[in-house]
KOLPATI-51010 format. One record per residue (C-alpha): x, y, z. Coordinates in steps of 0.5 Angstrom, whole numbers. Layout:
! residues N
X Y Z
...
! end
This chain:
! residues 177
106 87 -105
102 91 -99
95 89 -102
97 82 -102
99 82 -96
93 85 -94
89 81 -97
93 74 -94
92 76 -88
84 79 -88
83 71 -92
87 68 -86
83 70 -81
77 70 -85
78 62 -85
80 61 -78
73 64 -77
69 60 -80
74 54 -78
71 57 -71
65 57 -73
64 50 -76
68 47 -70
63 51 -65
56 49 -68
60 42 -69
61 42 -61
55 44 -59
51 39 -64
55 33 -60
53 36 -54
45 37 -57
47 29 -58
50 28 -52
44 31 -48
39 28 -51
42 22 -50
44 23 -42
36 24 -42
34 18 -45
37 15 -41
35 18 -35
27 17 -37
29 9 -39
31 9 -30
26 13 -29
21 8 -32
24 2 -30
24 4 -23
17 6 -22
15 -1 -26
20 -4 -20
16 0 -15
10 -3 -19
12 -10 -18
14 -8 -11
7 -6 -10
3 -10 -13
7 -16 -9
6 -13 -3
-2 -12 -4
-2 -19 -6
2 -21 0
-3 -16 3
-10 -20 1
-7 -27 2
-5 -25 10
-12 -22 10
-16 -28 6
-12 -33 11
-14 -29 18
-21 -29 16
-21 -36 14
-17 -38 21
-23 -34 24
-28 -38 21
-25 -44 23
-25 -43 30
-31 -40 30
-33 -47 27
-30 -51 31
-32 -47 38
-40 -49 35
-39 -55 33
-36 -57 40
-43 -52 43
-47 -58 38
-44 -64 42
-45 -61 49
-51 -59 48
-53 -66 45
-49 -70 50
-53 -64 57
-59 -63 58
-58 -55 60
-58 -53 53
-60 -46 56
-52 -45 57
-51 -47 50
-56 -43 46
-53 -37 51
-46 -40 49
-48 -40 41
-52 -33 41
-46 -29 44
-42 -33 38
-47 -30 33
-47 -24 36
-40 -24 36
-40 -26 29
-45 -20 27
-40 -14 30
-35 -16 28
-37 -16 20
-41 -9 22
-33 -7 24
-31 -10 18
-36 -7 13
-36 0 17
-28 0 17
-27 -1 10
-32 4 8
-29 9 11
-23 8 6
-19 3 8
-16 -2 2
-19 -9 7
-19 -11 15
-20 -17 19
-25 -15 26
-24 -21 32
-28 -20 38
-26 -25 44
-26 -23 53
-20 -21 53
-22 -15 48
-22 -13 40
-17 -13 35
-17 -9 28
-12 -12 23
-12 -7 18
-7 -5 12
-1 0 15
0 4 7
7 7 6
6 12 11
4 7 17
-3 8 20
-5 16 23
-7 18 29
-14 20 26
-14 14 22
-14 10 29
-19 15 32
-25 13 27
-23 5 27
-23 6 35
-30 10 34
-32 5 29
-31 -1 34
-34 3 41
-40 5 36
-42 -2 36
-40 -6 41
-40 -1 46
-33 -3 49
-28 2 52
-22 5 49
-17 0 53
-20 -6 49
-19 -4 43
-12 -6 39
-11 -3 33
-6 -7 29
-2 -5 23
-1 -11 17
5 -9 12
! end
């Protein structure tokens, strides 16, 4: 009888050990499946966030492109209006030397603005609009995510000074966000 009891106890212990092994294996499998699902969920959320950031960035690029295109158009329209007024004045006035000097000044400013814009874009900026007036020189560039850094402003200022010969106090750099 002792042998039977001992065998029954060993069989019971063996059943409990097997049940524990099975339950442990089943729990690990469920945990692994849950971890896989959680990782898939996180990856999907990260992809959705990246897509939304990319869409927002693309929208910002489009808005910036529209802003710079509109700024160029406005600048060209005002320049054309000034030239037509000068042409009308020269037709009515006998003092064509003054009108010719004004037209040459506008042409020189246009060339300087174009050179400045080209050089600034060559220095790595996405876009640029330069406007030269009697009051100073305005440079509009896209700011980027971190805004303009001091070394970028220094590059822009160096370009403007070398092209126009003006002082730093006459230069205004405008960040377009």
